[in-house]
Phi, psi and omega in degrees: 000316179295325178295321178295319178297321179297318180296316180294321180297316180295320179296318179297320180293320180296316181296315177300316180297320179294321178296318181292315181290323181292322176295317179297319180294323179297314181294327184278351180285348179242137174266129184253136169226159176216148182226132183269152180221098174053204177241156174291152169295149178277194174063029173071023181285165178293168186288151188278332180274127178235148168044073169288135186203164176257142173268185185291344177262016178064032174261136184271131179225163167222152170271141183221132180246126183208126177053050176065024178226148173265140177232154174249123181258122176261119181266118174256178182295325187244349183201176172238154178241129184253128182226125180291135177281134175296134181229134177308143187300318182293326176290316180296322177297319180295316179296318181295321185289316189258352184042069187291163167281117180268126180269314173187163169252161175210148176271133183244175179302151178065021176081008178289155178241130176257136180233126178249122184212162180241133172240142182256111182280328179201181179297335185248355184235124180230138176249134174244117192240153171228124178240147177241125183241135180283165181299337179267009173089015180265149180281118176274318181197148173225124187235134168270104189299319181297322179293317179298317181271006177056051176253119184282323181246107184271002190301318184244043178239133180239136183241153165219134185250134179237145168302141178232250181203157174050055179061032182236153173237146175256128187242128168256139174208156184230135177252137187055050185301140174063033173233171177292341180263015181299135176230131183254141178227162171220152178194170182234136180239134168279107188283344176281321178269352183053048185238133178279124182268321172197159179213145179212159175277145183251135179283164180288345184265355182281166178279067188260330191263151174265190180285323179293159179288338183244012184251161177251182187278208182223183179233160177218138175060013184058022182230339190229150167265135176235131184168197184257156172289178183301319182284345179061036173244005175221138171264125195234141170250122181223156182293136181300313188267323184261347178076004182294132181275122180268323187205143177230134174238124180288103185212118183271111183298324184284314182292325182270359178053047182273119179236348188220137172202158185207143175269133178202128170053045178068020174231155171250122182258128184237130175266111175261177184292337184250003181162181177258128183238158173232143182238118181289142180304131179070017174237161182243013180251125179264142179249130180277126180261313185231130183269120177244019188302316182255013181279143181292343178294348180262356189278341181241210183240125175064035179275333173276095194266345184198146174234138176232118185253124171274307174193188180299336184273347186213113185225138179242138177234130174264136178210183174219148182294122183285005180282191187298324185276337177050060181283141173282135184226140175254117178263134178245128177241113178238134186290137174277137179243000000 
């Protein structure tokens, strides 16, 4: 009996050693750097860094919103370069006048920038707008989303816009959000013609929701919505137009503190509280790429606000310092070879 206990004890020690060394090896396969960028806006506003991305010349950029202006941040090895994005005068005047609530920026095809914001004209009248600006500062399109979707009261309507195809955008929106009467919709707009091509109601079981309580999901292959169901206890892939559910993964967004995920090269990359994982399309097994178990980005709630994947060898995570200054930070993880 004592001999059996000794054997079991040795096996447990070996297993523990293997787990510890494998986690350490996993963490050490990536070299981490981080770069700070100003301070966050106060009053509970959304994070300032949006859409970190590579251009066609493999230069790394981020979109940054500060003091009612958009900036393009060029990340170099030793410093960053900040350049104000040209904005049409009438749009800039509107933004300056109303100090709108900015929901997010996004990079669009051909270097265009999309900006989704809300302006309050009076206590009873609110406009929710989406504008597309070309790289040289010209207005490509300006859309009143409520008008296009024939919504008379925009007060309790939330939108999220995604790049789609052929001068089109895919829009998710919710009416009476977070109430018993909430209704979810999805639709596609031709932004050059400012024309609604189709709209449909979305079920509670589809991949519509994001990790945030007020955010929506993402898209993949221009065919699928990827995200969480209403209860946020399943990660779901569903058809954009028909709503058919292709895959469900039991994953609790709240318990795992999941706020970021992205589709890339037939994989879905998910930032959980203990690391970065990848999920192969049509499979239900996640593989851990980066260990964040002891990283300070894991010490609070919703600090990992965005993920940008180049490939398995190069991943960027946007976060902010939970300390007093709350600095916006871009983390770079590059695999060591």
